N, C-alpha and C positions, 0 to 999 in steps of 0.2 A: 637843412635836414629835409627829409622827405617822409611822407606817410605812405607805406606800401600796403594798399588795400587789394593787391592782386589776388589774394586768397578769397576775396569777396567780389566775384566778377561783375556784380551789379553796380559797383562803385568805381569811380575813376581814381586812379592813383594820383595823389597830390604831393607837391613839394611845399613844405612849410619853411618860410624864411623868417628868421628871428634876428632882430637888430638890437644889440646891446651897446650902451654907452656907459663907459666906466663901470661895467659889470651890471648895469641896470637895463632890463628889457624895456625898450621904448617903442618898439613897433614890431608887428608880425603880420604876415599875409601868406596866402596859399595860392598856388596856381597848378594847373594840370602838369604832371610830370612828362607826358608825351610831348615830344617836340622840343624838349629842353635838353641841356647837357646832363641832366640827371636821369634821363630815360633808360640808359643801360642798367641802372640799378633796379628798375621795376621788375624786369624779367631776367632770369639767369641766362647767360650767353648760351647759344645753341651748341650742342656737342659737335665736335669735329666729325666730318663725314667718315664712314668706315673706309679702311684702305681698300684699294681695288683688288679684285681677286688675282691670284698669280696666273701666269700663262697656263693654257690648258695642258700643255705637255708636262708641266710641273704638277698639276692636279692629278693627272693620270698616273704619274710615278708615285705620288703619295698614296693614291688609291691602291696601286699595285702592292705597295708595302703593307697596307692593311690586309689585303687579301692573302699575301704570301708569308707575312711574318717578319718584315723588315727589309732594309735595303740589300743586305747580303743575300737573303733568300731570293729576292727579285733578280739580282745579278747572276745567281747560280742556277736559275731555272733551266731544266732540261725537259724535253718532251718524251722521255722514256716512260713506257707504260708501268703502272704499279705491278709489283709481283708479290709472291707470298712469303717473302723474307720477313722475319721478326714479327709475325702476327700470331704466334702461338700463345694460347692463354697461359696465365701464370700457373705454376704447379702447386704452390701453397697459398692458403688464405687464412686470415685470422679466425674466420667463422665459417661453418658449413653453409649457412644461408648465403654468404657472399659467393662461394663456389657455385652453388646451385643457380644463383641469379646470372652470373657471368656465363656459365655453360648454356643455360636456357636461352639467354639473349643471343649468344653466338650462333646457336642452331637456328633461331628464328631469322637472324640476318642472312645466314647462308641460304636458307630456304627462299626467302623473298628475293634475294639477289638473283638466284637461279631462275625464278619465275618472271621477274619484272625488269631486271637490270642486266648486268653481265658480270663476268668473272672479275674484271678490274674493279668494278664498284663493290664487289664483295670484299676485296682486299681493303678498300677505303673504309668500308663499314667496320671491319675488324680493327683497323688502325684507330678509328674513332673510339671504339669500345675500350681499347687498351689505354688510350690517352685519358679517357674519363677515369678509368680505374687508377692510373698513375697520379693524376692531378687531384682528384676529388672522389675517393671511393664512395662517399655518401651519395653522390649524384647517381651512382649505379643502384644502390639499394633503396634510395628515396622514391624512385618511380613506383607507381602503384603495382605494376606487374612487369614481367619481362617483356611483354608485348608493348606496353607503353614506352619502355626504354628503347626497344628496338625501333619502334615507329619514330621516336624522337631522333634517333641516330639517322635513320633513313631520310627524314625531313631535313636535318641540318646538313648532312653530307650532300644530299641531292641539291639543296639550295646553293651550296658552295660551288657545285659544278654546273649550275644552270640547267639542271635536268628537267625542271618542271616549267609548265606554261607560266608566263609568256616567253621566257628565254628558251626553254626546251619544249619538247612535244608531249611530255607526260603530264597527266592530270594529278595534282597533288593529293586529291581525294583518294587516289588509288591506294595510297599507303594505309589510310584509315580502313578502307575496304579489305585490304590484304590481311590486316591483323584483327579484323572484326571488332573495331573499337567504336564506342559511342562518341568519344571526343575526337577532335581533329588532331592530326599528327603534330601540328604546331604547338599543341598544349604543352607537351613536354619537350618538343623540339627546340623551343626557345630557351629552355633550361639547358639543354644539351649544348646549343650554340654558345650561350653565355659562358658555360664551363670550359668548353674547348677554347674559346677566345681568351679566357683569363682576363688579365688586366691590360691587354692590348687595346689601343684606341680602335673603335669600329665606326665612328661617325666623323667624317671629314668636315671641316669648317664650311667648305663651299659645296657640300653635298656630293653626290655621285657625278663624276664628270660626264659630259655628253660623249657619246660614242663608245662607252664601255658597257658590258653586260651587267645586269642586275644580279650579282653574285653575293651570297652571304659571306662577309669577310671574317673567316675564322683564323687567319694567320697561320695556317698549318699546311705547307705544300704536300705533306705526305697523305693528305686527304683529297688531293686533286688528281684526277685521272690524266693520263698523257694528253688526251685531246684538249682538256681544259688548260693544262699548262702550255700546250702549243698555242692556244688562243692568247694566253697572257703574254707569251714570248713575242708574238706579233705586235701586241699593243706596246710592249716595252720597247721594241725596236722602232716602232713608229714614233714613240715619244722621244727616243734618242735622236732620231733624224730631225724631228721638229726643233729640238733644243739646239742641234748643231746648225740648223738653218737660221735660227734666231740669233 
């Protein structure tokens, strides 16, 4: 037998030998366990090393799926610009306050898109607002004001398209200034992003692969501009070529 004192690092683990003759203890002695056949019992075996990361092209494709919303969405990507189809606000609402919040937010988004972004981004903003309403109406009314909700949508959609520095050229603080908010746009932007993402995975095991832009993975291609989707298509095709070469 052995005495495991490993939990007391100031003591040396000892092996205790007991000799019995006809059931009677006749001799016992101890010796250090280190260097004996009993040493493996002193410390638990080291865990196996983690598996190696998959090839980069596989990591890129997995990342694309998180950005676009699955393998089928990645395969079906096109670079067509967003248009104004199916972005009309709902006609009926359970409560008047909900109508007021949706209409006020839509007006703010249109105004900021015209001043700071472009027409295609205004469509992406409207798609995001409608997605929030469809998936979690409380996320629309829970924001402190329509300005906080609109700023959060601008932040989430802008991050998904790489609009802000360091991926893009715009300063993210511009949103806070545009809506005259005391808090950063990310304050409610993270809530918007989480709601839009739903239960889709957003953090890959191996992290963001090298060579891809730092985009907020919302898993919704209808929120991506044509330029963003064209960039993703190039990454998809490069990953395919790398897989074929491998």
